[in-house]
C-alpha positions in Angstrom: 97.2 69.3 66.1 97.5 66.9 63.1 100.7 65.1 63.0 101.9 61.3 61.3 99.4 59.5 59.4 96.8 62.3 60.5 96.8 61.6 64.0 95.1 65.0 66.0 96.6 65.3 69.2 94.0 68.3 70.2 91.3 66.1 70.1 90.8 64.1 73.2 87.5 61.5 72.7 86.4 60.5 76.5 84.8 57.2 76.0 83.6 54.7 79.0 82.9 51.2 79.9 79.4 52.0 80.4 76.4 54.3 80.9 76.9 56.0 83.9 80.9 55.5 84.3 81.5 59.1 84.7 82.6 60.4 81.2 80.6 63.8 81.6 82.3 64.3 85.4 85.8 63.5 83.7 85.3 65.7 80.7 84.1 68.6 82.6 86.9 68.4 84.8 89.4 68.4 82.0 87.7 71.1 80.3 88.0 73.1 83.7 91.6 72.4 84.1 92.5 73.1 80.7 90.8 76.7 81.2 91.8 77.4 84.5 95.7 77.2 82.7 94.8 79.6 80.1 94.1 77.2 77.2 92.1 77.4 74.3 89.7 74.6 75.5 86.4 73.8 74.1 84.1 70.3 75.1 81.1 68.7 73.5 78.6 65.9 73.9 77.8 65.4 69.9 75.2 63.0 70.9 72.6 62.5 73.7 69.4 60.9 74.6 67.0 61.1 77.6 68.0 65.2 78.4 70.8 67.1 78.2 71.6 67.8 81.8 75.6 66.4 80.9 75.3 68.8 78.0 74.3 71.7 80.1 76.8 70.9 82.9 79.3 71.3 79.6 78.0 74.0 78.1 77.7 75.8 81.7 81.8 75.6 81.9 81.9 77.6 78.5 79.0 79.4 78.1 80.8 82.7 76.6 82.2 80.6 73.5 79.5 78.3 72.4 76.2 77.6 72.6 74.2 74.5 73.9 73.3 73.4 70.3 77.0 73.8 69.5 77.8 71.6 72.7 75.1 69.0 71.9 73.8 69.4 68.0 71.9 65.7 68.2 69.6 65.4 71.1 66.9 62.8 71.6 63.9 62.7 74.1 63.8 59.3 74.8 66.0 57.6 77.5 67.1 55.1 75.0 70.4 54.0 73.5 70.9 57.1 70.7 70.1 55.1 67.4 66.7 53.5 69.8 65.8 57.2 70.5 66.8 59.0 67.1 64.5 56.1 65.4 61.6 56.7 67.6 61.9 60.2 66.7 62.2 59.8 63.0 65.3 60.9 62.8 68.6 59.4 61.9 72.0 59.9 63.1 75.1 59.5 60.4 79.1 59.6 60.7 79.2 62.4 58.2 77.2 64.7 59.7 79.0 64.3 63.6 82.3 64.5 61.7 81.5 67.8 60.4 79.9 69.3 63.8 83.0 67.9 65.8 86.0 69.3 62.7 84.0 72.5 63.2 84.3 72.9 66.9 88.0 71.4 66.3 88.9 74.7 64.4 88.1 76.9 66.9 90.5 75.8 70.0 93.4 74.1 70.8 92.2 71.3 72.4 88.8 69.7 71.9 87.1 67.6 74.5 84.6 65.1 73.0 82.4 63.0 75.2 80.8 60.0 73.9 77.3 58.7 74.8 77.2 55.3 76.8 80.1 52.6 76.0 82.7 52.3 73.5 80.4 50.2 71.3 77.2 51.4 72.4 74.8 52.1 69.0 74.7 56.2 68.6 73.2 56.4 65.1 73.4 54.8 61.6 76.1 51.9 61.4 77.6 54.2 64.6 79.2 53.8 67.7 82.0 55.6 69.8 84.6 53.2 68.2 83.6 54.5 64.7 84.1 58.3 65.4 87.3 57.7 67.3 88.8 55.5 64.0 88.1 58.2 61.9 89.1 61.1 64.3 92.5 59.6 64.8 93.0 61.1 68.4 93.5 60.6 71.8 91.6 58.3 73.8 90.5 58.5 77.3 88.4 55.4 78.8 86.5 56.6 82.0 85.3 53.4 84.1 83.6 53.6 87.2 85.9 52.8 90.0 83.4 50.1 91.8 82.8 46.1 91.6 83.3 44.8 88.1 85.3 47.8 86.7 88.7 45.4 86.0 86.7 43.3 83.5 84.7 46.1 82.1 88.0 48.1 81.4 90.2 45.5 80.3 87.4 44.8 77.5 87.3 48.6 76.5 91.2 48.7 76.5 91.6 45.0 74.3 88.9 46.1 72.0 90.4 49.6 71.3 93.9 47.8 70.6 92.5 45.5 68.3 91.4 48.4 66.3 94.6 49.7 66.2 94.9 52.4 69.2 97.7 51.5 71.2 97.7 54.5 73.6 94.1 54.9 75.2 94.4 55.9 79.0 92.0 54.4 81.7 90.6 56.9 84.1 89.0 55.5 87.2 86.1 57.5 88.0 85.4 57.0 92.2 81.9 57.0 92.0 79.2 57.2 94.8 78.2 53.2 94.7 76.8 51.6 98.1 79.5 49.4 99.7 81.8 50.5 97.4 85.1 50.9 99.9 87.9 52.7 99.8 89.9 49.6 99.8 88.1 48.1 97.0 88.9 51.7 94.8 92.6 51.3 95.5 92.7 47.4 94.9 91.1 47.7 91.4 93.5 50.7 90.7 96.1 48.2 91.5 94.8 45.3 89.7 94.2 47.2 86.1 97.8 48.7 86.6 99.2 45.3 86.9 96.9 43.4 84.2 97.4 45.8 81.5 101.3 46.9 82.1 101.1 48.9 79.0 98.1 51.5 79.9 98.1 53.9 81.6 96.0 54.3 84.8 94.9 57.0 86.6 92.3 57.5 89.4 90.0 60.3 89.8 88.8 60.6 93.8 85.6 61.6 94.7 83.9 65.2 94.3 82.8 66.7 97.3 79.3 65.9 98.4 76.6 68.6 99.2 77.5 71.0 96.4 75.9 71.7 93.1 78.1 69.7 90.3 79.6 72.4 89.1 80.4 73.9 91.8 82.6 70.9 93.1 84.7 70.7 89.8 85.5 74.1 89.7 86.8 73.6 93.4 87.8 70.5 93.2 91.0 69.7 95.6 94.9 69.2 94.7 94.8 65.7 94.2 92.4 65.6 91.4 94.0 68.9 90.0 97.4 66.7 90.0 95.6 63.5 88.3 94.1 65.8 85.4 97.5 67.5 84.8 99.2 63.6 84.8 95.9 62.7 82.4 96.9 65.7 79.9 100.4 65.5 80.1 100.7 61.3 79.4 102.9 60.9 76.7 100.7 59.5 73.3 102.3 57.4 70.7 100.6 58.3 67.4 103.0 56.3 65.9 101.5 53.1 67.6 98.1 53.8 65.6 97.3 51.7 62.6 97.4 53.5 59.4 
């Protein structure tokens, strides 16, 4: 709930280092885990472009409680960054409208997971990025980062930008993704270096989901290591007083 300075610990915003960083899988895993523990949790992806597959996955995990349009109120057909996709359709996405939808969903649950689109500074609408939404919502922030070569730079840049904006407690979640030539040694080493170079940032790793199964089944049937990591991420202490006012 909202605390000092309007900080809302009941909203968790999942941003990413880039498109394909694992935001949707992380959001879905957290949603399934919270609901399995009896928590009144909902998840949404307010803005999407190039199809609604991400939103549909989230909807499948909570379909008794929300509609697809509530999960994803702003969707555009073109596989472009949302701001450009909206422009092609002659539409606009503005901050006030997005925040209104998020607040409406927040009022219906104890924990609301909000998945961004693209990276932290990807243009989502009219002068609108994930960073702008995070600033307005004053919430917890998770940074999903695809655990592959190059992730160290991407994670550090994203976290440093959040910190420059006054958010002192973003959490990095390294998402193991099936990328060719990405070895276990690379993934383990990435986690170690990020933790060493950002000692004040909590860093977690979500290992590969079982292959050969529908994604929803893999999420619902994830192993003990992943469940333990999810519990640790959700239990991590967030310092609301560290946010600039």
